[in-house]
N, CA, C and O of each residue as an XYZ file, in Angstrom:
340
protein
N      11.004     33.911    -54.777
C      10.154     34.089    -55.935
C       8.825     33.364    -55.736
O       7.791     33.814    -56.231
N       8.848     32.260    -55.023
C       7.614     31.511    -54.801
C       6.625     32.314    -53.967
O       5.426     32.296    -54.246
N       7.111     33.017    -52.949
C       6.215     33.811    -52.118
C       5.646     34.993    -52.898
O       4.489     35.364    -52.697
N       6.438     35.584    -53.780
C       5.920     36.664    -54.621
C       4.815     36.136    -55.537
O       3.805     36.808    -55.747
N       5.008     34.949    -56.076
C       3.992     34.325    -56.926
C       2.711     34.071    -56.134
O       1.616     34.383    -56.603
N       2.846     33.510    -54.945
C       1.676     33.229    -54.107
C       0.964     34.526    -53.742
O      -0.263     34.602    -53.799
N       1.731     35.541    -53.369
C       1.122     36.813    -53.012
C       0.397     37.463    -54.165
O      -0.683     38.025    -53.985
N       0.976     37.395    -55.342
C       0.408     38.063    -56.517
C      -0.818     37.347    -57.053
O      -1.804     37.993    -57.409
N      -0.773     36.016    -57.117
C      -1.841     35.289    -57.785
C      -2.839     34.622    -56.840
O      -3.936     34.266    -57.271
N      -2.493     34.442    -55.570
C      -3.421     33.779    -54.650
C      -4.021     34.750    -53.635
O      -5.241     34.817    -53.485
N      -3.176     35.490    -52.948
C      -3.674     36.308    -51.849
C      -4.100     37.712    -52.248
O      -4.938     38.302    -51.567
N      -3.562     38.267    -53.315
C      -3.928     39.625    -53.709
C      -5.412     39.746    -54.057
O      -6.059     40.678    -53.579
N      -5.981     38.851    -54.866
C      -7.424     38.977    -55.143
C      -8.272     38.860    -53.875
O      -9.254     39.587    -53.723
N      -7.908     37.958    -52.966
C      -8.639     37.809    -51.706
C      -8.555     39.086    -50.877
O      -9.557     39.528    -50.315
N      -7.366     39.680    -50.799
C      -7.177     40.904    -50.012
C      -7.958     42.057    -50.611
O      -8.579     42.821    -49.872
N      -7.947     42.203    -51.915
C      -8.670     43.298    -52.568
C     -10.178     43.156    -52.358
O     -10.861     44.154    -52.128
N     -10.711     41.928    -52.435
C     -12.138     41.717    -52.194
C     -12.506     42.042    -50.750
O     -13.571     42.605    -50.493
N     -11.635     41.693    -49.809
C     -11.898     41.991    -48.404
C     -11.925     43.496    -48.146
O     -12.766     43.984    -47.391
N     -11.014     44.224    -48.767
C     -10.969     45.676    -48.610
C     -12.220     46.319    -49.212
O     -12.791     47.237    -48.622
N     -12.643     45.844    -50.376
C     -13.849     46.391    -51.006
C     -15.084     46.120    -50.153
O     -15.960     46.976    -50.028
N     -15.149     44.929    -49.568
C     -16.297     44.580    -48.737
C     -16.343     45.442    -47.475
O     -17.416     45.883    -47.062
N     -15.185     45.681    -46.865
C     -15.138     46.474    -45.640
C     -15.411     47.947    -45.910
O     -16.027     48.623    -45.087
N     -14.960     48.449    -47.050
C     -15.171     49.857    -47.375
C     -14.191     50.760    -46.642
O     -13.366     50.313    -45.845
N     -14.313     52.037    -46.941
C     -13.438     53.016    -46.286
C     -13.929     53.271    -44.869
O     -15.122     53.129    -44.601
N     -13.032     53.646    -43.948
C     -13.465     53.963    -42.582
C     -14.440     55.133    -42.584
O     -14.279     56.084    -43.348
N     -15.450     55.058    -41.724
C     -16.470     56.097    -41.703
C     -16.629     56.655    -40.301
O     -16.369     55.990    -39.298
N     -17.073     57.923    -40.277
C     -17.335     58.594    -39.012
C     -18.561     59.470    -39.253
O     -18.536     60.336    -40.128
N     -19.612     59.261    -38.504
C     -20.867     59.996    -38.681
C     -21.375     59.912    -40.119
O     -21.783     60.919    -40.697
N     -21.350     58.716    -40.692
C     -21.792     58.446    -42.059
C     -21.027     59.211    -43.127
O     -21.553     59.430    -44.218
N     -19.801     59.620    -42.838
C     -18.916     60.249    -43.818
C     -17.556     59.580    -43.696
O     -17.136     59.198    -42.604
N     -16.862     59.438    -44.846
C     -15.493     58.957    -44.691
C     -14.636     60.125    -44.192
O     -15.086     61.270    -44.186
N     -13.426     59.836    -43.784
C     -12.611     60.846    -43.117
C     -12.320     62.046    -44.012
O     -12.277     63.182    -43.540
N     -12.121     61.794    -45.297
C     -11.826     62.898    -46.219
C     -13.037     63.824    -46.361
O     -12.893     65.046    -46.367
N     -14.220     63.239    -46.475
C     -15.439     64.048    -46.570
C     -15.701     64.816    -45.282
O     -16.315     65.883    -45.314
N     -15.241     64.288    -44.146
C     -15.444     64.952    -42.860
C     -14.463     66.101    -42.647
O     -14.555     66.808    -41.643
N     -13.529     66.298    -43.571
C     -12.634     67.449    -43.462
C     -11.175     67.115    -43.227
O     -10.345     68.023    -43.176
N     -10.837     65.856    -43.082
C      -9.441     65.476    -42.864
C      -8.762     65.300    -44.221
O      -8.824     64.226    -44.820
N      -8.110     66.371    -44.705
C      -7.512     66.319    -46.037
C      -6.291     65.414    -46.084
O      -5.889     64.992    -47.169
N      -5.694     65.107    -44.949
C      -4.521     64.224    -44.923
C      -4.894     62.751    -45.028
O      -4.015     61.896    -45.137
N      -6.171     62.450    -44.996
C      -6.595     61.051    -45.097
C      -6.789     60.607    -46.545
O      -7.138     59.452    -46.787
N      -6.573     61.490    -47.502
C      -6.698     61.112    -48.910
C      -5.589     60.127    -49.264
O      -4.466     60.241    -48.774
N      -5.915     59.158    -50.124
C      -4.925     58.157    -50.510
C      -3.842     58.794    -51.374
O      -4.128     59.643    -52.218
N      -2.611     58.382    -51.158
C      -1.479     58.875    -51.940
C      -1.297     57.961    -53.144
O      -0.557     56.979    -53.074
N      -1.957     58.274    -54.231
C      -1.931     57.414    -55.405
C      -0.577     57.418    -56.093
O      -0.211     56.427    -56.724
N       0.176     58.506    -55.989
C       1.466     58.555    -56.676
C       2.471     57.583    -56.056
O       3.337     57.056    -56.755
N       2.361     57.347    -54.767
C       3.278     56.436    -54.085
C       2.963     54.988    -54.454
O       3.868     54.164    -54.585
N       1.695     54.688    -54.617
C       1.272     53.315    -54.865
C       1.051     53.029    -56.350
O       0.479     51.995    -56.695
N       1.492     53.926    -57.234
C       1.293     53.743    -58.671
C       2.101     52.540    -59.154
O       3.250     52.344    -58.757
N       1.483     51.747    -60.009
C       2.126     50.544    -60.498
C       1.679     50.277    -61.935
O       0.610     50.719    -62.356
N       2.491     49.566    -62.663
C       2.108     49.162    -64.012
C       1.559     47.741    -64.046
O       1.247     47.217    -65.115
N       1.441     47.124    -62.883
C       0.891     45.777    -62.813
C      -0.608     45.827    -63.098
O      -1.295     46.706    -62.577
N      -1.132     44.915    -63.905
C      -2.556     44.971    -64.271
C      -3.514     44.890    -63.085
O      -4.589     45.487    -63.130
N      -3.152     44.169    -62.030
C      -4.062     44.064    -60.885
C      -3.637     44.936    -59.712
O      -4.318     44.951    -58.687
N      -2.542     45.655    -59.833
C      -2.148     46.606    -58.800
C      -1.192     46.083    -57.747
O      -1.175     46.608    -56.634
N      -0.404     45.078    -58.050
C       0.621     44.582    -57.113
C       1.695     45.662    -57.033
O       2.407     45.893    -58.010
N       1.823     46.329    -55.878
C       2.675     47.506    -55.788
C       3.943     47.248    -54.971
O       4.215     46.115    -54.574
N       4.701     48.294    -54.729
C       5.982     48.188    -54.034
C       5.823     47.626    -52.628
O       6.637     46.811    -52.193
N       4.797     48.045    -51.921
C       4.572     47.539    -50.565
C       4.305     46.040    -50.594
O       4.810     45.300    -49.749
N       3.518     45.594    -51.555
C       3.249     44.160    -51.690
C       4.531     43.380    -51.981
O       4.764     42.318    -51.404
N       5.353     43.911    -52.873
C       6.615     43.237    -53.215
C       7.510     43.126    -51.994
O       8.084     42.069    -51.735
N       7.632     44.222    -51.236
C       8.490     44.194    -50.046
C       7.945     43.246    -48.979
O       8.708     42.517    -48.345
N       6.633     43.255    -48.781
C       6.038     42.390    -47.754
C       6.190     40.915    -48.115
O       6.630     40.117    -47.288
N       5.828     40.550    -49.341
C       5.923     39.144    -49.737
C       7.370     38.697    -49.878
O       7.689     37.536    -49.621
N       8.245     39.606    -50.283
C       9.670     39.283    -50.335
C      10.232     39.021    -48.944
O      11.040     38.112    -48.757
N       9.804     39.820    -47.968
C      10.248     39.609    -46.587
C       9.762     38.268    -46.052
O      10.505     37.559    -45.373
N       8.511     37.921    -46.361
C       8.003     36.610    -45.943
C       8.789     35.470    -46.581
O       9.076     34.467    -45.928
N       9.132     35.625    -47.844
C       9.931     34.608    -48.525
C      11.301     34.455    -47.897
O      11.787     33.338    -47.718
N      11.926     35.578    -47.559
C      13.234     35.505    -46.908
C      13.122     34.870    -45.519
O      13.992     34.093    -45.126
N      12.069     35.190    -44.780
C      11.884     34.600    -43.449
C      11.704     33.089    -43.543
O      12.275     32.345    -42.746
N      10.918     32.635    -44.506
C      10.734     31.192    -44.673
C      12.020     30.517    -45.136
O      12.315     29.402    -44.707
N      12.780     31.163    -45.993
C      14.066     30.621    -46.427
C      15.050     30.509    -45.278
O      15.764     29.515    -45.152
N      15.083     31.542    -44.437
C      15.960     31.509    -43.267
C      15.550     30.385    -42.321
O      16.403     29.674    -41.790
N      14.256     30.228    -42.112
C      13.772     29.161    -41.229
C      14.128     27.786    -41.795
O      14.526     26.890    -41.049
N      13.988     27.622    -43.098
C      14.329     26.334    -43.711
C      15.821     26.041    -43.560
O      16.205     24.910    -43.262
N      16.653     27.045    -43.760
C      18.092     26.840    -43.584
C      18.456     26.551    -42.136
O      19.336     25.733    -41.866
N      17.781     27.221    -41.201
C      18.056     26.980    -39.788
C      17.656     25.556    -39.393
O      18.386     24.890    -38.659
N      16.523     25.095    -39.865
C      16.071     23.729    -39.542
C      17.037     22.699    -40.135
O      17.387     21.727    -39.467
N      17.465     22.902    -41.372
C      18.385     21.942    -41.978
C      19.741     21.972    -41.283
O      20.408     20.943    -41.179
N      20.149     23.138    -40.809
C      21.415     23.250    -40.079
C      21.334     22.504    -38.739
O      22.270     21.810    -38.341
N      20.179     22.667    -38.047
C      19.998     21.965    -36.781
C      19.966     20.457    -36.985
O      20.515     19.707    -36.178
N      19.324     20.011    -38.059
C      19.253     18.585    -38.332
C      20.641     18.033    -38.673
O      20.982     16.923    -38.266
N      21.438     18.800    -39.416
C      22.793     18.342    -39.768
C      23.699     18.293    -38.529
O      24.617     17.476    -38.457
N      23.437     19.161    -37.571
C      24.239     19.185    -36.352
C      23.772     18.147    -35.341
O      24.448     17.906    -34.341
N      22.623     17.534    -35.594
C      22.121     16.503    -34.694
C      21.401     17.077    -33.484
O      21.285     16.412    -32.454
N      20.925     18.290    -33.602
C      20.213     18.911    -32.459
C      18.764     18.625    -32.515
O      18.014     19.063    -31.642
């Protein structure tokens, strides 16, 4: 839960600002969709969320995985310390 909190309130605003600053990928001064690649359009239905700032399913899975990885590492370190390794 701590990693989800950090992801939602600390890193999400930073990530969104970075994406806005970088902009969409361009080719010959057109983004890919304008250049004719209809498959490059964003799939808004997949990323739809009721969160006010847009924390979506991918964000939940990514930050949840990081939380589990850190929890596993903490348990492994404490196990090694208890075993005297």
